N, CA, C and O atoms as CSV, one atom per row, in Angstrom:
chain,resi,resn,atom,element,x,y,z
A,1,MET,N,N,38.763,-29.345,-229.429
A,1,MET,CA,C,39.427,-30.515,-230.022
A,1,MET,C,C,39.953,-29.984,-231.545
A,1,MET,O,O,41.008,-30.425,-232.000
A,2,GLU,N,N,39.211,-29.093,-232.228
A,2,GLU,CA,C,39.644,-28.637,-233.353
A,2,GLU,C,C,40.868,-27.642,-233.349
A,2,GLU,O,O,41.487,-27.364,-234.377
A,3,SER,N,N,41.149,-27.154,-232.165
A,3,SER,CA,C,42.149,-26.023,-232.149
A,3,SER,C,C,43.529,-26.731,-232.125
A,3,SER,O,O,44.550,-26.096,-232.386
A,4,GLY,N,N,43.552,-27.996,-231.823
A,4,GLY,CA,C,44.918,-28.564,-231.722
A,4,GLY,C,C,45.664,-28.578,-233.207
A,4,GLY,O,O,46.808,-28.133,-233.290
A,5,PRO,N,N,45.093,-29.015,-234.183
A,5,PRO,CA,C,45.740,-28.919,-235.466
A,5,PRO,C,C,46.098,-27.486,-235.912
A,5,PRO,O,O,47.077,-27.211,-236.606
A,6,ALA,N,N,45.217,-26.627,-235.447
A,6,ALA,CA,C,45.502,-25.227,-235.879
A,6,ALA,C,C,46.661,-24.717,-235.135
A,6,ALA,O,O,47.447,-23.928,-235.659
A,7,ILE,N,N,46.793,-25.145,-233.921
A,7,ILE,CA,C,47.960,-24.544,-233.080
A,7,ILE,C,C,49.292,-25.193,-233.605
A,7,ILE,O,O,50.335,-24.545,-233.692
A,8,PHE,N,N,49.189,-26.445,-233.928
A,8,PHE,CA,C,50.467,-27.184,-234.518
A,8,PHE,C,C,50.869,-26.570,-235.716
A,8,PHE,O,O,52.034,-26.184,-235.814
A,9,ALA,N,N,49.909,-26.391,-236.837
A,9,ALA,CA,C,50.175,-25.790,-238.042
A,9,ALA,C,C,50.730,-24.390,-237.871
A,9,ALA,O,O,51.750,-24.109,-238.501
A,10,GLY,N,N,50.180,-23.497,-237.102
A,10,GLY,CA,C,50.618,-22.366,-236.748
A,10,GLY,C,C,51.962,-22.169,-236.206
A,10,GLY,O,O,52.642,-21.184,-236.493
A,11,ALA,N,N,52.353,-23.114,-235.414
A,11,ALA,CA,C,53.824,-23.313,-234.772
A,11,ALA,C,C,54.638,-23.644,-235.820
A,11,ALA,O,O,55.734,-23.086,-235.873
A,12,VAL,N,N,54.288,-24.559,-236.799
A,12,VAL,CA,C,55.185,-24.949,-237.774
A,12,VAL,C,C,55.389,-23.963,-238.715
A,12,VAL,O,O,56.535,-23.775,-239.124
A,13,PHE,N,N,54.395,-23.247,-239.159
A,13,PHE,CA,C,54.645,-22.048,-240.205
A,13,PHE,C,C,55.357,-20.910,-239.532
A,13,PHE,O,O,56.153,-20.205,-240.151
A,14,ALA,N,N,55.057,-20.722,-238.200
A,14,ALA,CA,C,55.818,-19.538,-237.590
A,14,ALA,C,C,57.281,-19.797,-237.505
A,14,ALA,O,O,58.114,-18.947,-237.820
A,15,LEU,N,N,57.589,-21.047,-237.052
A,15,LEU,CA,C,58.998,-21.492,-236.954
A,15,LEU,C,C,59.698,-21.456,-238.326
A,15,LEU,O,O,60.794,-20.914,-238.471
A,16,PHE,N,N,59.075,-22.008,-239.253
A,16,PHE,CA,C,59.639,-22.004,-240.617
A,16,PHE,C,C,59.921,-20.484,-241.136
A,16,PHE,O,O,60.996,-20.076,-241.574
A,17,GLY,N,N,58.812,-19.797,-241.003
A,17,GLY,CA,C,58.961,-18.346,-241.359
A,17,GLY,C,C,60.151,-17.541,-240.722
A,17,GLY,O,O,60.931,-16.835,-241.361
A,18,GLY,N,N,60.169,-17.755,-239.362
A,18,GLY,CA,C,61.175,-17.226,-238.511
A,18,GLY,C,C,62.588,-17.569,-238.864
A,18,GLY,O,O,63.469,-16.728,-239.046
A,19,ALA,N,N,62.746,-18.925,-238.952
A,19,ALA,CA,C,64.065,-19.542,-239.407
A,19,ALA,C,C,64.529,-19.041,-240.855
A,19,ALA,O,O,65.696,-18.739,-241.109
A,20,LEU,N,N,63.523,-18.991,-241.729
A,20,LEU,CA,C,63.953,-18.478,-243.134
A,20,LEU,C,C,64.196,-17.101,-243.120
A,20,LEU,O,O,65.089,-16.649,-243.837
A,21,THR,N,N,63.483,-16.325,-242.358
A,21,THR,CA,C,63.928,-14.779,-242.009
A,21,THR,C,C,65.392,-14.524,-241.695
A,21,THR,O,O,66.181,-13.823,-242.328
A,22,VAL,N,N,65.622,-15.319,-240.458
A,22,VAL,CA,C,66.995,-15.323,-239.945
A,22,VAL,C,C,68.139,-15.762,-240.916
A,22,VAL,O,O,69.156,-15.090,-241.089
A,23,TRP,N,N,67.893,-16.885,-241.498
A,23,TRP,CA,C,68.683,-17.488,-242.401
A,23,TRP,C,C,68.995,-16.570,-243.643
A,23,TRP,O,O,70.148,-16.524,-244.072
A,24,THR,N,N,68.056,-15.891,-244.185
A,24,THR,CA,C,68.266,-14.914,-245.192
A,24,THR,C,C,69.020,-13.818,-244.753
A,24,THR,O,O,69.993,-13.455,-245.413
A,25,ALA,N,N,68.673,-13.215,-243.663
A,25,ALA,CA,C,69.277,-12.001,-243.034
A,25,ALA,C,C,70.798,-12.448,-243.048
A,25,ALA,O,O,71.599,-11.793,-243.714
A,26,VAL,N,N,71.190,-13.515,-242.349
A,26,VAL,CA,C,72.619,-13.784,-242.002
A,26,VAL,C,C,73.291,-14.009,-243.410
A,26,VAL,O,O,74.421,-13.538,-243.542
A,27,ARG,N,N,72.733,-14.668,-244.466
A,27,ARG,CA,C,73.468,-14.824,-245.755
A,27,ARG,C,C,73.694,-13.491,-246.419
A,27,ARG,O,O,74.737,-13.267,-247.033
A,28,VAL,N,N,72.700,-12.576,-246.301
A,28,VAL,CA,C,72.785,-11.298,-246.902
A,28,VAL,C,C,73.795,-10.361,-246.176
A,28,VAL,O,O,74.500,-9.578,-246.814
A,29,ARG,N,N,73.841,-10.464,-244.851
A,29,ARG,CA,C,74.845,-9.782,-244.146
A,29,ARG,C,C,76.314,-10.103,-244.393
A,29,ARG,O,O,77.266,-9.323,-244.418
A,30,ASN,N,N,76.292,-11.383,-244.565
A,30,ASN,CA,C,77.780,-12.059,-244.885
A,30,ASN,C,C,78.227,-11.915,-246.287
A,30,ASN,O,O,79.338,-12.295,-246.654
A,31,GLY,N,N,77.404,-11.395,-247.028
A,31,GLY,CA,C,77.492,-11.227,-248.460
A,31,GLY,C,C,77.565,-12.642,-249.366
A,31,GLY,O,O,78.088,-12.805,-250.468
A,32,GLU,N,N,76.913,-13.531,-248.583
A,32,GLU,CA,C,76.976,-14.823,-249.411
A,32,GLU,C,C,75.543,-14.938,-250.161
A,32,GLU,O,O,74.527,-14.393,-249.729
A,33,PRO,N,N,75.597,-15.698,-251.308
A,33,PRO,CA,C,74.241,-15.979,-251.953
A,33,PRO,C,C,73.260,-16.614,-251.276
A,33,PRO,O,O,73.558,-17.541,-250.523
A,34,VAL,N,N,72.003,-16.228,-251.436
A,34,VAL,CA,C,70.816,-16.740,-250.782
A,34,VAL,C,C,70.637,-18.024,-251.539
A,34,VAL,O,O,70.435,-19.082,-250.942
A,35,ALA,N,N,70.709,-17.944,-252.833
A,35,ALA,CA,C,70.489,-19.183,-253.791
A,35,ALA,C,C,71.528,-19.245,-254.926
A,35,ALA,O,O,71.687,-18.211,-255.574
A,36,HIS,N,N,72.163,-20.194,-255.205
A,36,HIS,CA,C,73.152,-20.345,-256.266
A,36,HIS,C,C,72.590,-20.380,-257.595
A,36,HIS,O,O,71.620,-21.095,-257.846
A,37,GLY,N,N,73.198,-19.578,-258.542
A,37,GLY,CA,C,72.745,-19.450,-259.900
A,37,GLY,C,C,71.588,-18.501,-260.118
A,37,GLY,O,O,71.033,-18.447,-261.216
A,38,VAL,N,N,71.221,-17.764,-259.112
A,38,VAL,CA,C,70.085,-16.755,-259.247
A,38,VAL,C,C,70.661,-15.372,-258.871
A,38,VAL,O,O,71.590,-15.240,-258.074
A,39,ARG,N,N,70.085,-14.419,-259.460
A,39,ARG,CA,C,70.447,-13.123,-259.260
A,39,ARG,C,C,70.326,-12.728,-257.660
A,39,ARG,O,O,69.306,-13.039,-257.045
A,40,PRO,N,N,71.301,-12.100,-257.079
A,40,PRO,CA,C,71.193,-12.043,-255.570
A,40,PRO,C,C,69.966,-11.161,-255.115
A,40,PRO,O,O,69.412,-11.478,-254.062
A,41,VAL,N,N,69.552,-10.199,-255.750
A,41,VAL,CA,C,68.366,-9.350,-255.504
A,41,VAL,C,C,67.059,-10.169,-255.616
A,41,VAL,O,O,66.174,-10.130,-254.762
A,42,ALA,N,N,67.014,-10.904,-256.724
A,42,ALA,CA,C,65.796,-11.772,-256.785
A,42,ALA,C,C,65.667,-12.928,-255.942
A,42,ALA,O,O,64.541,-13.308,-255.621
A,43,SER,N,N,66.864,-13.625,-255.484
A,43,SER,CA,C,66.833,-14.643,-254.572
A,43,SER,C,C,66.438,-14.183,-253.174
A,43,SER,O,O,65.653,-14.828,-252.480
A,44,THR,N,N,67.071,-12.923,-252.746
A,44,THR,CA,C,66.708,-12.306,-251.556
A,44,THR,C,C,65.256,-12.035,-251.322
A,44,THR,O,O,64.627,-12.378,-250.321
A,45,ALA,N,N,64.733,-11.294,-252.492
A,45,ALA,CA,C,63.347,-10.875,-252.549
A,45,ALA,C,C,62.490,-12.080,-252.471
A,45,ALA,O,O,61.506,-11.981,-251.738
A,46,LEU,N,N,62.674,-13.154,-253.065
A,46,LEU,CA,C,61.900,-14.344,-253.098
A,46,LEU,C,C,61.823,-15.074,-251.749
A,46,LEU,O,O,60.799,-15.575,-251.286
A,47,ALA,N,N,63.093,-15.072,-251.153
A,47,ALA,CA,C,63.201,-15.845,-249.839
A,47,ALA,C,C,62.387,-14.939,-248.873
A,47,ALA,O,O,61.540,-15.439,-248.134
A,48,ALA,N,N,62.658,-13.540,-248.881
A,48,ALA,CA,C,61.778,-12.665,-247.913
A,48,ALA,C,C,60.413,-12.880,-247.996
A,48,ALA,O,O,59.710,-13.079,-247.005
A,49,LEU,N,N,59.971,-12.844,-249.240
A,49,LEU,CA,C,58.538,-13.051,-249.706
A,49,LEU,C,C,57.908,-14.441,-249.036
A,49,LEU,O,O,56.877,-14.439,-248.364
A,50,ALA,N,N,58.656,-15.561,-249.315
A,50,ALA,CA,C,58.184,-16.700,-248.670
A,50,ALA,C,C,58.139,-16.689,-247.216
A,50,ALA,O,O,57.187,-17.204,-246.629
A,51,ALA,N,N,59.205,-16.078,-246.526
A,51,ALA,CA,C,59.289,-15.906,-245.162
A,51,ALA,C,C,58.002,-15.296,-244.581
A,51,ALA,O,O,57.368,-15.720,-243.615
A,52,MET,N,N,57.738,-14.243,-245.332
A,52,MET,CA,C,56.585,-13.388,-244.667
A,52,MET,C,C,55.202,-14.131,-245.084
A,52,MET,O,O,54.186,-13.921,-244.422
A,53,ALA,N,N,55.195,-14.871,-246.030
A,53,ALA,CA,C,53.855,-15.702,-246.458
A,53,ALA,C,C,53.745,-16.782,-245.282
A,53,ALA,O,O,52.678,-16.960,-244.695
A,54,ALA,N,N,54.929,-17.504,-244.967
A,54,ALA,CA,C,54.774,-18.436,-243.860
A,54,ALA,C,C,54.468,-17.942,-242.437
A,54,ALA,O,O,53.769,-18.598,-241.666
A,55,LEU,N,N,55.062,-16.667,-242.096
A,55,LEU,CA,C,54.653,-15.977,-240.932
A,55,LEU,C,C,53.136,-15.666,-240.932
A,55,LEU,O,O,52.418,-15.904,-239.960
A,56,GLY,N,N,52.688,-15.110,-242.110
A,56,GLY,CA,C,51.311,-14.710,-242.323
A,56,GLY,C,C,50.387,-15.850,-242.124
A,56,GLY,O,O,49.320,-15.701,-241.527
A,57,ALA,N,N,50.823,-17.138,-242.675
A,57,ALA,CA,C,50.068,-18.250,-242.536
A,57,ALA,C,C,49.970,-18.788,-241.200
A,57,ALA,O,O,48.943,-19.311,-240.766
A,58,GLY,N,N,51.220,-18.637,-240.447
A,58,GLY,CA,C,51.156,-19.007,-239.082
A,58,GLY,C,C,50.261,-18.087,-238.134
A,58,GLY,O,O,49.544,-18.563,-237.253
A,59,LEU,N,N,50.360,-16.866,-238.373
A,59,LEU,CA,C,49.381,-15.977,-237.807
A,59,LEU,C,C,47.972,-16.221,-238.010
A,59,LEU,O,O,47.180,-16.223,-237.067
A,60,TRP,N,N,47.591,-16.451,-239.353
A,60,TRP,CA,C,46.237,-16.901,-239.639
A,60,TRP,C,C,45.669,-18.142,-238.795
A,60,TRP,O,O,44.611,-18.202,-238.170
A,61,CYS,N,N,46.677,-19.127,-238.952
A,61,CYS,CA,C,46.351,-20.357,-238.145
A,61,CYS,C,C,45.969,-20.064,-236.548
A,61,CYS,O,O,45.045,-20.577,-235.917
A,62,PHE,N,N,46.799,-19.238,-236.147
A,62,PHE,CA,C,46.704,-18.864,-234.610
A,62,PHE,C,C,45.335,-18.148,-234.412
A,62,PHE,O,O,44.713,-18.390,-233.377
A,63,THR,N,N,44.828,-17.293,-235.323
A,63,THR,CA,C,43.605,-16.688,-235.215
A,63,THR,C,C,42.380,-17.594,-235.356
A,63,THR,O,O,41.276,-17.156,-235.034
A,64,GLN,N,N,42.531,-18.858,-235.830
A,64,GLN,CA,C,41.466,-19.661,-236.079
A,64,GLN,C,C,41.299,-20.537,-234.743
A,64,GLN,O,O,40.328,-21.279,-234.597
A,65,VAL,N,N,42.261,-20.409,-233.825
A,65,VAL,CA,C,41.997,-21.198,-232.538
A,65,VAL,C,C,40.702,-20.802,-231.856
A,65,VAL,O,O,40.361,-21.355,-230.810
């Protein structure tokens, strides 16, 4: 019964992390800014770090099932 919330949270984190990774990659590939008003390298690095953290949190949630 306790595995239901872990699966849901893992799916949400994994979907968010994957979507953020794809979105960031598309913006960088097209030469568009990832965040307006921020240095391109810093915004790309921060977005990639957030995406990896979300994917890691999703993976951790799935291991708790």
